[in-house]
C-alpha positions as CSV (number, residue, x, y, z in Angstrom):
1,X,104.3,80.9,85.5
2,X,103.6,82.2,89.2
3,X,104.8,86.2,89.7
4,X,104.1,88.0,93.6
5,X,102.9,91.7,92.8
6,X,100.2,92.0,95.3
7,X,100.3,90.5,99.2
8,X,96.5,88.9,97.9
9,X,98.2,86.7,95.1
10,X,98.6,84.7,97.5
11,X,95.9,82.5,99.3
12,X,95.8,82.0,103.2
13,X,96.9,78.6,102.1
14,X,100.0,79.6,99.9
15,X,100.9,82.2,103.0
16,X,100.8,79.2,105.5
17,X,102.9,76.8,103.0
18,X,105.3,80.0,102.6
19,X,105.4,80.0,106.5
20,X,105.9,76.6,107.2
21,X,108.9,76.5,104.8
22,X,110.0,79.5,106.7
23,X,110.3,78.2,109.8
24,X,111.8,75.1,108.6
25,X,114.5,76.6,106.5
26,X,115.5,78.1,110.2
27,X,115.5,74.9,112.1
28,X,117.1,73.0,109.2
29,X,119.8,75.3,107.1
30,X,121.8,72.7,105.9
31,X,118.8,71.2,104.2
32,X,118.2,74.0,102.0
33,X,121.9,75.2,101.2
34,X,121.8,74.3,97.9
35,X,118.1,74.3,97.2
36,X,119.1,77.1,94.0
37,X,122.2,75.9,93.2
38,X,123.0,77.2,89.2
39,X,120.1,79.7,89.7
40,X,120.0,83.5,89.2
41,X,117.9,85.9,90.9
42,X,118.1,89.6,89.1
43,X,117.4,92.5,91.5
44,X,116.3,95.4,89.5
45,X,116.2,98.2,92.0
46,X,114.9,101.4,90.5
47,X,114.9,102.8,93.7
48,X,117.0,102.9,96.8
49,X,117.3,100.0,99.3
50,X,119.0,98.6,101.9
51,X,117.6,96.0,103.8
52,X,115.3,94.7,100.9
53,X,117.9,94.3,98.5
54,X,120.6,92.8,100.5
55,X,117.3,90.7,102.1
56,X,117.0,89.2,98.6
57,X,120.7,88.8,98.5
58,X,121.3,87.0,101.1
59,X,118.4,84.9,100.4
60,X,119.0,83.6,97.2
61,X,122.8,83.0,98.3
62,X,121.6,80.8,101.7
63,X,119.6,78.8,98.9
64,X,122.8,78.1,96.8
65,X,122.1,80.6,93.8
66,X,123.8,83.3,92.3
67,X,123.0,87.1,92.2
68,X,123.3,89.6,89.7
69,X,121.4,93.6,89.3
70,X,121.6,97.2,90.0
71,X,121.2,99.3,93.2
72,X,119.7,102.1,91.6
73,X,117.8,103.7,88.0
74,X,121.1,105.6,87.6
75,X,123.3,102.7,86.9
76,X,121.0,100.8,84.5
77,X,119.6,101.5,80.7
78,X,116.8,103.5,82.6
79,X,118.9,106.4,82.7
80,X,119.0,106.1,78.9
81,X,115.6,106.1,78.5
82,X,114.8,102.3,78.3
83,X,111.4,101.5,79.4
84,X,110.4,99.0,82.3
85,X,109.1,96.5,79.5
86,X,112.3,96.0,77.3
87,X,114.4,96.0,80.7
88,X,112.6,92.8,81.9
89,X,112.5,91.1,78.7
90,X,116.4,91.4,78.5
91,X,117.3,90.4,82.1
92,X,114.8,87.0,81.6
93,X,117.5,86.2,79.6
94,X,120.3,86.1,81.9
95,X,117.9,85.0,85.3
96,X,115.8,82.2,86.6
97,X,113.6,84.8,88.8
98,X,113.9,89.0,89.6
99,X,112.9,91.1,92.2
100,X,112.2,94.8,91.4
101,X,111.8,97.7,93.0
102,X,110.6,101.0,91.6
103,X,108.8,104.1,92.7
104,X,106.4,104.2,90.4
105,X,103.2,102.5,91.2
106,X,102.2,99.4,89.0
107,X,106.0,99.0,87.2
108,X,106.3,95.5,88.5
109,X,102.6,94.3,87.6
110,X,103.8,95.5,83.9
111,X,107.3,94.2,84.2
112,X,105.7,90.6,85.1
113,X,103.2,90.9,82.1
114,X,106.8,91.3,80.1
115,X,109.0,88.9,81.8
116,X,109.9,85.7,80.9
117,X,111.0,84.7,84.4
118,X,108.8,85.0,87.6
119,X,108.6,88.6,88.7
120,X,108.6,89.7,92.5
121,X,107.3,93.5,93.8
122,X,110.1,94.7,95.9
123,X,107.7,97.4,96.3
124,X,106.4,100.0,93.9
125,X,105.7,103.7,95.1
126,X,103.1,103.9,97.9
127,X,101.2,101.2,96.7
128,X,102.5,97.7,97.7
129,X,105.5,95.6,99.5
130,X,104.3,92.0,99.7
131,X,107.6,90.7,100.7
132,X,107.5,93.3,103.9
133,X,104.6,92.2,104.4
134,X,105.8,88.4,104.5
135,X,108.5,89.3,106.8
136,X,106.0,91.4,108.8
137,X,103.2,88.0,108.8
138,X,106.2,85.8,109.6
139,X,107.1,88.1,112.8
140,X,103.7,87.8,113.8
141,X,103.7,84.2,114.1
142,X,106.5,83.9,115.8
143,X,106.0,86.5,118.5
144,X,102.0,86.1,119.0
145,X,101.7,82.1,117.9
146,X,98.8,83.5,115.9
147,X,97.4,85.6,113.0
148,X,93.9,86.0,114.3
149,X,92.1,87.3,117.3
150,X,94.3,90.4,118.0
151,X,94.1,94.0,117.9
152,X,96.5,95.8,115.9
153,X,97.8,99.5,115.4
154,X,99.1,101.0,113.0
155,X,100.9,104.4,113.5
156,X,102.4,107.0,111.4
157,X,102.1,107.3,107.2
158,X,99.4,105.4,106.6
159,X,98.6,107.3,103.4
160,X,101.7,106.6,101.6
161,X,102.6,103.6,103.6
162,X,103.3,100.8,101.0
163,X,103.7,98.1,103.7
164,X,101.0,99.1,106.0
165,X,98.7,99.1,103.0
166,X,99.8,95.5,102.2
167,X,99.6,94.3,105.4
168,X,95.6,95.6,106.2
169,X,95.3,93.2,103.0
170,X,96.6,90.3,104.2
171,X,95.5,90.2,107.7
172,X,92.0,91.2,106.4
173,X,91.6,87.5,105.8
174,X,92.2,86.4,109.3
175,X,89.7,86.5,111.6
176,X,88.7,88.6,114.7
177,X,91.7,91.3,113.9
178,X,91.0,94.7,115.0
179,X,92.4,97.9,113.5
180,X,93.3,100.8,115.3
181,X,94.8,103.5,112.8
182,X,96.8,106.4,114.8
183,X,98.1,109.3,111.9
184,X,97.8,112.8,111.6
185,X,94.8,113.9,109.5
186,X,97.0,114.4,106.2
187,X,98.4,110.9,106.6
188,X,95.4,108.7,106.7
189,X,94.9,105.7,104.8
190,X,93.2,106.4,101.8
191,X,89.5,105.4,101.4
192,X,90.1,102.8,98.7
193,X,92.0,100.4,101.2
194,X,89.6,101.3,103.9
195,X,86.7,100.4,101.3
196,X,88.2,97.4,99.9
197,X,89.8,95.7,103.0
198,X,88.2,97.1,106.3
199,X,84.7,98.5,105.1
200,X,83.6,96.0,102.9
201,X,84.9,93.1,104.9
202,X,82.8,94.3,107.9
203,X,86.2,94.9,109.9
204,X,86.2,96.6,113.2
205,X,88.7,99.6,112.8
206,X,88.9,103.0,113.9
207,X,91.2,106.3,113.5
208,X,92.8,108.6,116.1
209,X,95.5,110.9,116.3
210,X,96.6,110.0,120.1
211,X,98.8,106.9,120.3
212,X,99.4,107.0,123.7
213,X,95.8,106.5,124.4
214,X,95.2,103.9,122.5
215,X,98.5,102.3,123.1
216,X,97.3,100.0,126.1
217,X,94.5,97.8,123.8
218,X,97.4,97.1,121.2
219,X,98.6,93.0,120.8
220,X,100.7,94.6,118.0
221,X,102.3,98.2,117.1
222,X,103.3,98.8,113.5
223,X,105.0,101.9,113.7
224,X,106.0,103.8,110.3
225,X,108.3,106.5,109.3
226,X,107.0,109.9,107.4
227,X,108.8,109.4,104.4
228,X,109.9,112.2,102.9
229,X,110.6,111.0,99.3
230,X,106.7,110.9,98.9
231,X,106.1,114.4,99.5
232,X,106.1,117.0,97.4
233,X,106.7,119.7,99.2
234,X,109.0,119.6,101.9
235,X,107.4,122.1,104.6
236,X,104.9,119.8,104.8
237,X,107.5,116.8,105.4
238,X,109.1,118.7,108.2
239,X,106.0,119.8,110.0
240,X,104.5,115.7,110.1
241,X,108.1,113.8,110.6
242,X,108.2,113.7,114.4
243,X,103.7,113.4,114.9
244,X,105.0,110.2,116.7
245,X,107.7,109.0,118.6
246,X,107.9,106.2,120.5
247,X,109.6,106.5,123.8
248,X,110.1,103.9,127.0
249,X,107.9,106.4,129.1
250,X,104.9,106.0,126.4
251,X,105.2,102.2,126.8
252,X,104.8,101.8,130.4
253,X,100.8,101.5,129.9
254,X,101.2,98.8,126.9
255,X,100.7,95.2,127.5
256,X,103.6,93.5,128.7
257,X,103.3,91.2,125.9
258,X,103.2,93.6,122.8
259,X,104.6,93.4,119.5
260,X,106.6,96.0,118.1
261,X,107.2,96.2,114.9
262,X,108.8,98.7,112.3
263,X,109.5,98.0,108.3
264,X,112.6,100.3,108.5
265,X,114.5,102.3,107.9
266,X,113.7,104.1,111.5
267,X,114.4,107.6,111.5
268,X,112.9,109.1,115.3
269,X,110.0,107.4,115.1
270,X,111.2,104.8,117.4
271,X,113.6,106.2,120.5
272,X,117.2,104.1,120.3
273,X,116.0,103.1,124.2
274,X,113.2,100.8,123.2
275,X,115.8,98.7,121.1
276,X,116.7,97.0,124.2
277,X,112.8,96.1,125.7
278,X,112.1,92.3,124.6
279,X,108.9,93.8,123.0
280,X,110.7,95.0,120.5
281,X,110.9,92.9,117.5
282,X,112.1,94.8,114.8
283,X,115.7,93.6,114.1
284,X,114.3,90.0,114.5
285,X,111.6,91.3,111.9
286,X,114.5,91.8,109.1
287,X,115.9,88.5,109.8
288,X,112.7,87.0,109.2
289,X,112.1,88.8,106.2
290,X,115.5,86.9,104.6
291,X,113.4,83.7,105.9
292,X,110.5,84.2,103.7
293,X,112.1,85.5,100.6
294,X,113.9,82.3,100.6
295,X,110.8,80.3,101.0
296,X,109.3,82.9,98.2
297,X,111.9,82.3,95.8
298,X,111.8,78.2,96.4
299,X,108.1,78.5,95.9
300,X,107.9,81.0,92.7
301,X,111.0,78.8,91.2
302,X,109.0,75.5,92.0
303,X,111.7,74.1,93.8
304,X,111.2,71.4,96.2
């Protein structure tokens, strides 16, 4: 039985298989409308979410399956002190596959060790968010036509940004990717990510604090919000939250085919005026997430 806890659980060949399936779903939705008839997805969300949870639910429904679960820890037996292990053991009796989000790093891995059905990590603390990475990869492929030979800028909260960590891990297996890491000193990419995914693999990367100075170089710009929920100190959050705000004037020096991604939710880091720029991909990116989650559910349930 296969789970998806870390994006590196999937080989490059498996990633391509999922991308190809997602493209086929986009082209032939009716072909997939009953592929999961009689199957149930449990969404165990111990942390708030809009896009990811509803995307999983929509994905399963569009495959003809059903959904059950909860959207916050307070509405589950976790509020009574039940362990993650016990929760997933019980839910395994009711569902065919589980999508789980948890504020603690490693919780979905623990769940996968106890569950009797496939477990998908839908985000664990500041660690990993592999299905967002699947959405990111499909978006890059659909916008750029490739996953190699490009310069990708990551901007904002690179310390706690699990979407950043997962995407860098995925891209580290493709050829000739240049990484530009744009953040305040306090929110730099963790050393272990740099060591494992960049330095050991001989990747070309640089760390800067100025977005405008590097934006002309970029083929892809991955914006992130500074996450209040990851800070222990409110004063630090307030000081750093508006470190980078992408506006139309700042895009004047950018490439005409720049692709702007954001895992959402957005707060202030991208001006709403940017939304109408053809380079803004983040709403298309959210839709791509549904297609990739459909492909992933089919793969983990071994539905042909």
